[in-house]
C-alpha positions, 0 to 999 in steps of 0.5 A: 504466497508463491514467488517467481524469480526476476531476471536481475541478479540479487533482485527479490523474487516477485509475488505471483499467483491468482491474487497477484495476477488479479491485482495487476489486471485491476490496477488500470481499472482502479487507478482512475477511481482511486483518490476521488472524493466519491470513492473513499476506500481507495487512495493513491500513494505517490512516491519516488523510486529509490534507484531511478528517482522517477515519480511513481504512483500506486492505488491502495486501500486507505483507512484514516486513523488519528493523525494519519492513514493505515494501508493494508499490505496484501503483498507484504512489506517488501514490494517496491513501492513500500520499500521506496516510501520507507527509504524516502521517509515520506510520500504523498497520499491522494485520498478523498479528493485531496493530497496529503503529505505523509511521513514517518512510515512504519510497517505494523502487524495486525495488532498495530492496526488497532481499531482502524478496521472492524472485527469482520474486516480484520477477519477477512484480511487475515483470511486473505493473508494480510498481516502487515499494514503501512502506517503513515502520519501527516506531516 
């Protein structure tokens, strides 16, 4: 994945490229659908900014697992929203029409995703370069 520098000294480089541009353009379209009962693939992670303290939200793919959820991280674990959730130790996940308080965030590799995804889904994720997942447990 290529990156572009930010204007802030010491800030991490931001991912760029076709996938990033595509994602940034589809957020406006996916956010109204995410978290709805009739659209179970997508959810919304509501969290607070580490520095600003502002309430933020991001649409994500959500897969239910025993006692929690698993979220694929196509841009990796260093995106701001993931770092915010890891720093806070908790977040709210709006999924299938209801809000759930989640905690104990942990970044896991593909083998940590276990059987949450079918063989085809794991192969597709690997082809798109998805090697990390955020594991959250209900609290």
